[in-house]
C-alpha positions as CSV (number, residue, x, y, z in Angstrom):
1,M,29.8,96.9,102.2
2,D,32.9,95.3,103.6
3,Y,36.5,96.4,103.0
4,F,37.2,93.2,101.0
5,Q,34.5,94.1,98.5
6,Q,35.8,97.7,98.3
7,F,39.3,96.4,97.6
8,L,38.4,93.9,95.0
9,F,36.1,96.1,92.9
10,G,37.1,99.6,93.9
11,I,40.9,99.4,94.2
12,Y,42.1,96.2,92.7
13,P,41.1,97.3,89.1
14,Y,43.6,100.1,89.3
15,I,46.3,97.9,90.8
16,A,45.8,95.4,87.9
17,G,45.8,98.2,85.3
18,T,49.0,99.7,86.7
19,I,50.9,96.3,86.7
20,F,49.6,95.6,83.2
21,L,50.9,98.9,81.8
22,L,54.1,99.4,83.7
23,G,55.0,95.7,83.7
24,S,54.6,95.6,79.9
25,L,56.7,98.7,79.5
26,I,59.5,97.5,81.9
27,R,59.6,94.1,80.2
28,F,59.9,95.8,76.8
29,E,62.7,98.0,77.9
30,R,64.7,95.3,79.8
31,E,63.9,91.9,78.2
32,Q,63.2,92.5,74.6
33,Y,64.6,89.1,73.7
34,T,61.8,87.5,75.7
35,W,59.1,89.5,73.9
36,K,57.7,86.8,71.7
37,S,54.9,84.2,71.4
38,D,57.3,81.2,71.7
39,S,55.6,79.3,69.0
40,S,55.9,75.5,69.1
41,Q,55.3,75.0,65.4
42,L,58.8,74.0,64.8
43,L,58.6,71.2,67.4
44,K,55.4,69.6,66.1
45,Q,52.6,71.1,63.9
46,G,49.8,68.6,64.3
47,N,46.5,70.1,65.3
48,L,48.1,73.5,66.0
49,R,46.4,75.3,63.2
50,V,42.8,74.2,64.2
51,G,43.4,74.9,67.9
52,S,45.1,78.2,67.2
53,I,42.4,79.6,64.9
54,L,39.5,78.5,67.1
55,F,41.2,80.0,70.2
56,H,42.2,83.3,68.6
57,V,38.9,83.9,66.9
58,G,37.1,83.1,70.1
59,I,39.2,85.2,72.5
60,L,39.3,88.2,70.1
61,G,35.6,88.1,69.8
62,L,35.2,88.0,73.5
63,F,37.7,90.8,74.1
64,F,36.2,93.2,71.7
65,G,32.7,92.2,72.7
66,H,33.4,92.9,76.3
67,L,35.1,96.2,75.3
68,V,32.2,97.5,73.3
69,G,29.5,96.0,75.5
70,L,30.8,97.2,78.8
71,L,32.2,100.6,77.8
72,T,29.5,102.0,75.5
73,P,27.4,104.3,77.7
74,V,23.9,103.1,78.4
75,A,22.6,106.4,77.0
76,V,24.0,105.5,73.6
77,W,22.1,102.2,73.5
78,D,18.9,104.0,74.6
79,A,19.4,106.6,71.9
80,L,19.7,103.8,69.3
81,G,16.5,102.2,70.6
82,V,18.2,99.1,71.7
83,S,16.5,97.7,74.8
84,H,18.5,96.4,77.7
85,G,16.8,92.9,77.4
86,F,17.8,92.7,73.7
87,K,21.3,93.7,74.4
88,Q,21.6,91.1,77.1
89,G,20.2,88.4,74.9
90,F,22.6,89.4,72.1
91,A,25.6,89.4,74.4
92,M,24.6,86.0,75.8
93,A,24.4,84.5,72.3
94,M,27.6,86.0,70.9
95,G,29.4,85.4,74.2
96,G,28.3,81.7,74.0
97,I,29.5,81.3,70.4
98,F,32.8,83.0,70.8
99,G,33.2,81.4,74.3
100,V,32.7,77.8,73.0
101,S,35.1,78.5,70.1
102,C,37.7,79.8,72.5
103,L,37.2,76.9,74.9
104,I,37.6,74.2,72.1
105,G,40.7,75.8,70.7
106,L,42.2,76.3,74.2
107,L,41.6,72.7,75.1
108,V,43.2,71.5,71.9
109,L,46.2,73.7,72.5
110,L,46.4,72.8,76.2
111,H,46.2,69.0,75.4
112,R,48.9,69.4,72.7
113,R,51.2,71.4,75.0
114,L,50.9,68.9,78.0
115,T,50.9,65.6,76.1
116,E,53.6,66.1,73.4
117,P,56.9,65.3,75.1
118,R,59.0,67.8,73.1
119,I,56.6,70.6,73.6
120,A,56.0,69.8,77.2
121,A,59.8,69.9,77.8
122,Q,59.9,73.5,76.5
123,T,56.8,74.6,78.3
124,K,57.4,77.1,81.1
125,F,55.4,77.5,84.3
126,A,54.1,80.8,83.0
127,D,52.8,79.1,79.9
128,K,50.8,76.7,82.0
129,L,49.6,79.4,84.4
130,V,48.3,81.7,81.6
131,M,46.5,78.8,79.8
132,I,44.9,77.5,83.0
133,W,44.0,81.0,84.1
134,I,42.3,81.7,80.8
135,L,40.5,78.4,80.9
136,L,39.1,79.1,84.4
137,T,38.1,82.7,83.5
138,L,36.4,81.4,80.3
139,L,34.4,78.6,82.2
140,L,33.3,81.2,84.7
141,G,32.2,83.5,81.9
142,L,30.2,80.7,80.2
143,S,28.7,79.9,83.6
144,T,27.1,83.3,83.8
145,I,25.0,82.6,80.7
146,P,22.4,80.4,82.5
147,V,22.4,82.8,85.4
148,S,21.7,85.7,83.1
149,A,19.0,83.6,81.3
150,G,17.0,83.6,84.5
151,H,16.7,87.4,84.4
152,M,16.3,88.8,80.9
153,D,15.3,92.3,82.0
154,G,18.9,93.5,81.3
155,H,19.4,94.8,84.8
156,M,22.6,92.9,85.5
157,M,24.0,94.0,82.1
158,V,23.4,97.6,83.1
159,V,25.0,97.0,86.5
160,L,28.2,95.6,85.0
161,M,28.4,98.3,82.3
162,T,28.0,101.0,85.0
163,W,30.7,99.4,87.1
164,A,33.2,99.2,84.2
165,Q,32.5,102.8,83.2
166,H,32.9,104.1,86.7
167,V,36.3,102.3,86.9
168,V,37.7,103.7,83.6
169,T,36.5,107.2,84.2
170,F,37.8,107.2,87.8
171,K,34.4,107.8,89.4
172,G,33.9,106.8,93.0
173,G,31.6,104.1,94.3
174,A,32.4,101.4,91.7
175,A,32.5,98.7,94.3
176,M,29.1,99.5,95.6
177,I,27.6,99.1,92.1
178,V,28.3,95.4,91.9
179,Q,27.6,94.6,95.5
180,S,24.4,92.8,94.7
181,A,25.8,90.9,91.7
182,P,25.8,87.1,91.8
183,F,29.0,85.5,93.1
184,V,29.8,83.9,89.7
185,F,29.9,87.3,88.1
186,K,32.2,88.7,90.8
187,L,34.5,85.8,90.5
188,H,34.6,86.2,86.7
189,L,35.4,89.9,87.2
190,F,38.3,89.0,89.6
191,M,39.7,86.4,87.3
192,G,39.5,88.7,84.3
193,M,41.2,91.6,86.1
194,S,43.9,89.2,87.4
195,L,44.6,88.2,83.9
196,F,46.0,91.7,83.3
197,V,48.2,91.2,86.4
198,I,49.9,88.2,85.0
199,F,49.9,89.5,81.4
200,P,53.4,91.3,81.5
201,F,55.1,88.1,82.8
202,T,53.9,85.7,80.1
203,R,53.9,85.2,76.4
204,L,50.8,87.4,76.2
205,V,52.9,90.5,75.7
206,H,53.2,89.6,72.0
207,I,49.7,90.9,71.7
208,W,51.1,94.5,72.0
209,S,53.3,93.9,69.0
210,G,50.2,92.8,66.9
211,L,48.3,95.9,68.0
212,A,51.2,98.2,67.4
213,S,51.9,97.0,63.9
214,V,49.7,98.5,61.2
215,T,50.9,95.8,58.7
216,Y,50.2,92.9,61.1
217,L,46.9,91.7,59.3
218,N,48.4,91.7,55.8
219,R,52.0,90.8,56.4
220,A,53.4,87.8,54.6
221,W,53.2,84.3,56.1
222,Q,56.3,82.9,57.9
223,L,57.4,79.9,55.9
224,V,58.6,77.0,57.9
225,R,60.1,74.2,55.8
226,T,60.7,70.6,56.9
227,R,63.8,68.7,56.0
């Protein structure tokens, strides 16, 4: 195993996690007036609702699907009688559904942001970066589905789960676990980890506010009236 592989999958996850946590904390302490989603609804509503719903439903499904799927110990699935092949097939199906939903919503939002003159004028480089980065990460994730379909024994699923659990529990040898994984999986992992690196410097920080607020899901709608 070369040093590049060791760095990317054994060291880089901790660098990304540190930047993600400390960067978010520093921004909250020093730049609270920039801690917002920068909604463009006031500039033009249009197809914002459809794109936003599809995108958020898709990306939330993908996030929690990855969280549960990767961090639940293999022994738990075995104890429940869930075979590795069934779990892989279920993950592929749900990942495809949520992934396509997220992709359609993201394309709608991206097209709206880049083609509407007033919105484009207010769009920052960080906004474009995070949307393009999510798009590429999403496309790579969807590209892993046909690769996985060629090996339905669940082996690759177990490999990725073992790698993620080694990383979060600070066990050694994480990089060696994914050494034999196909390139598209490794690239998807890298793009996903890098999303946490750029997180504190973009509008994505507003996610923290949603997670921290216990009244977020049932709070009153923000009313925006036109003249």
